C-alpha positions as CSV (number, residue, x, y, z in Angstrom):
1,M,123.9,-126.0,26.1
2,S,121.0,-124.4,27.9
3,K,121.3,-123.4,31.6
4,Q,119.4,-125.6,34.0
5,V,116.3,-123.9,35.4
6,R,116.5,-123.6,39.2
7,K,113.7,-124.8,41.5
8,I,113.5,-122.7,44.6
9,I,111.0,-123.1,47.5
10,H,110.3,-120.4,50.1
11,I,108.7,-121.6,53.3
12,D,107.1,-119.2,55.7
13,M,105.6,-120.5,58.9
14,D,102.2,-119.0,59.7
15,C,102.3,-116.7,62.8
16,F,105.0,-119.0,64.1
17,F,105.5,-117.9,67.8
18,A,101.8,-117.4,68.3
19,A,101.0,-120.8,66.6
20,I,103.4,-122.6,68.9
21,E,101.7,-121.1,72.0
22,M,98.3,-121.9,70.7
23,R,99.3,-125.5,70.1
24,D,101.0,-125.9,73.5
25,R,98.3,-124.2,75.5
26,D,95.5,-125.9,73.4
27,L,94.0,-122.5,72.6
28,P,91.3,-122.1,69.9
29,S,92.2,-120.1,66.8
30,S,89.2,-117.8,67.5
31,I,91.0,-116.2,70.5
32,P,93.1,-113.2,69.6
33,I,96.7,-113.9,70.8
34,A,99.9,-111.9,70.6
35,V,103.4,-112.9,71.7
36,G,105.0,-109.8,73.0
37,G,107.1,-108.0,75.6
38,L,110.5,-108.3,73.7
39,D,111.8,-105.4,75.8
40,G,110.7,-103.1,78.6
41,R,108.4,-101.1,76.3
42,G,106.5,-104.2,75.2
43,V,106.5,-104.9,71.5
44,V,104.3,-107.4,69.7
45,A,106.6,-110.1,68.1
46,T,103.8,-111.8,66.3
47,C,100.0,-112.4,66.6
48,N,97.5,-114.8,65.2
49,Y,95.0,-114.1,62.5
50,A,92.2,-113.5,65.0
51,A,94.2,-110.6,66.5
52,R,95.0,-109.3,63.0
53,R,91.3,-108.8,62.3
54,Y,91.4,-106.1,65.0
55,G,94.4,-104.4,63.4
56,V,97.1,-105.8,65.6
57,R,100.4,-106.2,63.9
58,S,104.0,-107.2,64.7
59,A,106.3,-104.5,66.0
60,M,103.3,-102.7,67.4
61,P,103.5,-101.5,71.0
62,V,101.6,-104.0,73.2
63,A,99.7,-101.1,74.9
64,H,98.4,-99.9,71.5
65,A,97.5,-103.5,70.5
66,R,95.4,-103.8,73.7
67,R,93.6,-100.6,72.8
68,L,92.7,-102.1,69.4
69,C,91.8,-105.4,70.9
70,P,90.8,-105.3,74.6
71,S,90.4,-109.1,74.7
72,L,93.9,-109.7,73.4
73,C,95.7,-112.5,75.2
74,V,99.4,-111.4,75.4
75,I,101.9,-114.2,76.0
76,S,105.6,-113.6,77.0
77,P,108.0,-115.0,74.4
78,D,109.9,-118.2,75.0
79,M,112.8,-118.0,72.6
80,S,114.4,-121.2,73.6
81,K,111.2,-123.1,72.8
82,Y,110.8,-121.3,69.4
83,R,114.5,-122.1,68.6
84,E,114.0,-125.8,69.3
85,E,110.8,-125.8,67.1
86,S,112.7,-124.1,64.3
87,L,115.5,-126.7,64.4
88,A,112.9,-129.5,64.2
89,I,111.4,-127.9,61.1
90,R,114.7,-127.4,59.5
91,S,115.4,-131.1,60.0
92,I,112.3,-131.8,57.9
93,F,113.7,-129.5,55.1
94,R,117.0,-131.4,55.1
95,R,115.3,-134.6,54.3
96,F,114.8,-133.2,50.8
97,T,117.9,-131.0,50.3
98,E,121.0,-129.8,52.1
99,L,120.7,-126.4,50.3
100,V,118.6,-124.7,53.1
101,E,119.1,-121.0,53.8
102,P,117.3,-120.0,57.0
103,V,116.3,-116.4,56.9
104,S,114.9,-116.4,60.4
105,L,113.4,-118.9,62.9
106,D,110.2,-119.1,60.8
107,E,111.4,-118.6,57.3
108,A,113.8,-120.3,54.8
109,Y,114.7,-120.8,51.2
110,L,115.3,-124.3,49.8
111,D,117.1,-125.1,46.5
112,V,115.6,-128.4,45.3
113,T,117.0,-128.1,41.7
114,G,118.7,-131.5,41.8
115,A,116.4,-133.3,44.3
116,R,115.0,-136.7,43.3
117,H,112.2,-136.7,45.8
118,C,108.6,-136.6,44.5
119,G,109.9,-137.2,40.9
120,G,111.9,-134.0,41.1
121,S,108.8,-131.8,41.3
122,A,109.4,-128.7,43.5
123,T,105.6,-128.2,43.8
124,H,105.1,-131.8,45.2
125,I,108.2,-131.4,47.5
126,A,106.7,-128.2,49.0
127,Y,103.3,-130.0,49.5
128,Q,105.2,-132.9,51.2
129,I,107.1,-130.6,53.5
130,R,104.0,-128.7,54.6
131,Y,102.3,-132.1,55.2
132,L,105.2,-133.3,57.4
133,I,105.3,-130.1,59.3
134,W,101.6,-130.4,60.2
135,R,101.8,-134.2,60.9
136,E,104.9,-134.0,63.1
137,R,104.8,-130.5,64.6
138,R,101.1,-129.6,64.3
139,L,101.9,-126.3,62.7
140,T,101.0,-124.8,59.4
141,A,103.3,-123.2,56.7
142,S,102.8,-121.3,53.5
143,A,105.0,-122.0,50.5
144,G,106.0,-120.4,47.3
145,V,107.8,-122.2,44.4
146,G,109.6,-120.4,41.6
147,P,112.8,-120.4,39.5
148,N,114.5,-117.9,41.8
149,K,114.4,-116.5,45.4
150,L,112.5,-113.4,44.3
151,I,109.6,-115.3,42.7
152,A,109.5,-117.9,45.4
153,K,109.2,-115.3,48.1
154,L,106.5,-113.3,46.3
155,A,104.6,-116.6,45.6
156,S,104.6,-117.6,49.3
157,D,102.7,-114.4,50.1
158,W,100.0,-115.3,47.5
159,C,98.0,-117.9,49.5
160,K,98.5,-117.2,53.2
161,P,97.9,-118.8,55.6
162,N,98.5,-122.5,55.1
163,G,98.6,-122.2,51.3
164,Q,100.9,-122.7,48.4
165,F,101.5,-121.1,45.0
166,T,103.8,-122.1,42.2
167,V,105.1,-119.8,39.4
168,P,106.6,-121.9,36.5
169,P,109.4,-120.2,34.5
170,Q,107.1,-119.5,31.6
171,E,104.6,-117.7,33.8
172,V,107.0,-115.4,35.6
173,S,106.5,-112.4,33.3
174,G,102.7,-112.5,33.7
175,F,102.9,-113.1,37.5
176,V,105.2,-110.1,38.1
177,E,103.5,-107.8,35.6
178,L,100.5,-106.8,37.8
179,L,102.4,-106.6,41.1
180,P,102.1,-103.2,42.8
181,I,105.6,-101.5,42.8
182,E,105.5,-101.4,46.6
183,R,105.8,-105.2,46.6
184,L,109.3,-104.9,45.2
185,R,112.3,-105.0,47.5
186,G,113.6,-101.6,48.5
187,V,110.5,-99.6,47.4
188,G,109.6,-97.4,50.3
189,P,107.2,-94.4,50.5
190,V,109.6,-91.9,48.9
191,L,110.6,-94.1,46.0
192,R,107.0,-95.3,45.5
193,E,105.9,-91.6,45.2
194,K,108.6,-90.9,42.7
195,L,107.6,-93.8,40.6
196,H,103.9,-92.8,40.9
197,Q,104.8,-89.4,39.6
198,L,106.3,-91.1,36.5
199,G,103.0,-92.9,36.0
200,I,104.4,-96.2,37.3
201,F,102.1,-98.2,39.6
202,T,102.9,-101.8,38.7
203,A,106.0,-103.8,37.8
204,G,104.6,-104.2,34.3
205,E,104.6,-100.4,33.9
206,L,108.1,-100.2,35.3
207,R,109.3,-102.4,32.5
208,R,108.6,-99.6,30.1
209,L,111.7,-97.8,31.4
210,P,115.0,-99.0,29.9
211,L,117.8,-100.0,32.2
212,H,119.9,-96.9,31.4
213,E,117.1,-94.5,32.3
214,L,116.4,-96.3,35.6
215,T,120.1,-96.2,36.5
216,Q,120.3,-92.5,35.6
217,R,117.3,-91.7,37.8
218,F,117.9,-94.1,40.7
219,G,121.5,-95.3,40.6
220,K,122.1,-98.8,41.9
221,M,118.5,-99.1,43.0
222,G,117.6,-98.6,39.3
223,V,119.4,-101.9,38.4
224,S,117.5,-103.7,41.2
225,L,114.2,-102.3,40.0
226,Y,114.9,-103.4,36.4
227,K,115.8,-106.9,37.5
228,Q,112.8,-107.3,39.8
229,A,110.3,-105.9,37.2
230,H,111.6,-108.6,34.8
231,G,111.5,-111.4,37.5
232,M,115.3,-111.8,37.5
233,D,117.2,-112.9,40.6
234,D,120.5,-114.8,40.4
235,R,121.1,-114.8,44.2
236,P,122.1,-118.4,45.3
237,V,120.7,-120.3,48.2
238,H,123.4,-120.2,50.9
239,A,123.3,-123.1,53.3
240,H,125.6,-121.4,55.8
241,R,124.8,-117.7,55.4
242,E,124.8,-115.6,58.6
243,R,124.1,-111.9,58.5
244,K,126.7,-109.6,60.1
245,Q,124.3,-106.8,60.7
246,M,120.6,-105.7,60.4
247,S,119.2,-102.3,59.8
248,H,116.1,-100.4,58.8
249,E,116.4,-97.1,57.0
250,Q,113.8,-94.8,55.6
251,T,113.8,-91.5,53.7
252,F,110.7,-89.5,54.4
253,P,108.6,-87.5,51.9
254,M,108.2,-84.7,54.3
255,D,111.0,-83.4,56.6
256,L,110.7,-84.3,60.3
257,T,111.0,-81.0,62.0
258,T,110.4,-81.9,65.7
259,W,111.6,-84.5,68.1
260,S,108.1,-85.9,68.6
261,M,107.9,-86.5,64.8
262,V,111.3,-88.3,64.8
263,E,110.4,-90.3,68.0
264,A,107.1,-91.6,66.5
265,E,108.8,-92.8,63.3
266,L,111.9,-94.2,65.1
267,Q,109.7,-96.1,67.6
268,R,108.0,-97.9,64.7
269,M,111.3,-98.6,62.8
270,A,113.1,-99.8,66.0
271,G,110.2,-102.0,66.9
272,E,110.3,-103.6,63.4
273,L,114.0,-104.1,63.8
274,L,113.6,-105.7,67.2
275,V,111.1,-108.2,65.8
276,D,113.5,-109.0,63.0
277,I,116.4,-109.6,65.4
278,A,114.1,-111.9,67.5
279,R,112.9,-113.8,64.5
280,A,116.5,-114.4,63.5
281,D,117.2,-115.7,67.0
282,R,120.0,-113.1,67.6
283,L,118.8,-111.1,70.6
284,D,121.8,-112.2,72.6
285,Q,124.3,-111.4,69.9
286,V,123.9,-107.7,69.5
287,Y,127.3,-105.9,69.9
288,Q,126.6,-102.4,68.7
289,V,123.6,-100.2,68.0
290,V,123.9,-97.6,65.2
291,I,121.7,-94.6,64.6
292,R,122.1,-92.5,61.4
293,M,120.3,-89.3,60.5
294,R,120.5,-87.1,57.4
295,S,119.3,-83.5,57.5
296,A,117.2,-81.6,55.0
297,H,120.5,-80.2,53.7
298,F,122.0,-83.7,53.2
299,E,124.4,-83.6,56.1
300,T,124.7,-87.1,57.6
301,R,125.5,-87.8,61.3
302,Q,125.9,-91.2,63.0
303,K,126.1,-92.4,66.6
304,M,127.2,-95.8,67.7
305,C,126.9,-97.5,71.1
306,R,128.2,-100.8,72.4
307,T,125.5,-102.7,74.2
308,E,124.7,-106.3,75.3
309,Q,121.1,-106.1,74.0
310,F,118.9,-104.1,71.7
311,S,116.7,-101.8,73.7
312,L,114.2,-99.2,72.5
313,D,115.2,-97.0,75.5
314,V,118.8,-97.0,74.3
315,V,117.8,-96.3,70.8
316,M,115.6,-93.4,71.8
317,S,118.3,-91.9,74.0
318,M,120.9,-92.1,71.3
319,A,118.5,-90.7,68.7
320,K,117.5,-87.7,70.8
321,Q,121.1,-86.8,71.3
322,L,121.8,-87.1,67.6
323,F,118.7,-85.1,66.6
324,N,119.8,-82.3,69.0
325,E,123.2,-82.3,67.4
326,C,121.7,-82.1,63.9
327,G,119.9,-78.9,64.9
328,E,117.6,-79.0,61.9
329,A,114.9,-81.0,60.2
330,V,115.6,-84.7,59.4
331,R,114.9,-86.3,56.1
332,L,116.4,-89.8,56.6
333,I,116.6,-92.1,59.7
334,G,118.5,-95.4,59.9
335,V,118.7,-97.7,62.9
336,G,120.8,-100.9,62.9
337,V,122.8,-103.4,64.9
338,I,126.1,-105.1,64.4
339,F,126.4,-108.6,65.8
340,A,129.2,-109.7,68.0
341,K,130.9,-112.0,65.4
342,A,131.0,-109.0,63.0
343,A,132.1,-106.2,65.3
344,G,134.5,-104.9,62.7
345,G,131.7,-104.4,60.2
346,R,129.7,-101.3,59.2
347,I,126.0,-100.6,59.1
348,C,124.3,-101.0,55.7
């Protein structure tokens, strides 16, 4: 008996926080807008597409965003409003399936494998959901449809904003084949460079390497690379999944030899993490901040601090102490948080 093919939808709201403010303030889409000021240093949480044309991006310091776009309209975030909007949109999802896994306030996976709506067509269900979001909430969403979470997520990036793309099971191989390797989960600058040195620039080229060779070269990450290159992903959609922690970690191709070099990289990474925490609506649940550094000689040091909120000032203070304790160049930096309900956990 053949295994039932899954039908997974990934919904990603278009510049969610900014779109809500544009709607509520009746602002035209031509005005560059950013929602920012998540902490004292002022980080952009999101921005509209008019601002992105100037190079403004999420996690960017507001001061830098203003230099790129002097006419930028910066709006302070209203998390309670965004939370209510997210709940209203999730209620639309649940008209079609109870298997809804929110990734953040503006993003979710839906498993509609057994749904009877729209004749059981995941593509038509996604269209209907996007139509209802626009009709009832006056917001736009992009959607991807595929046989697993990996493909659905990649597909939702294909036609942004306010677009939709479906990858049927028989087209997965061709869809993945031409993807640049940096589009695969876990492929950062260092791993990308290693793969480029092997002559691998696309997922299709990555398929040339057998599983045992990828595992030998990259350990557990080799297994992940193999599965992604072949469009495989057996992760289920969890209706009640809640992350215990969040972290960003990066290995650098060149050693960071001075505090100013570490500070620049860490400010970017911490800004990205801050935005992820906000999008997950967990700013008030941070219990501990964790900083990790690995020296050029592979000695790892870690510092933890209990705190009621994630602050870039706290992160920088902790990191500077840790860098001084390392006493040498740094090759890897990790910054993460443990949430209150998971205080006994460890950073990834």
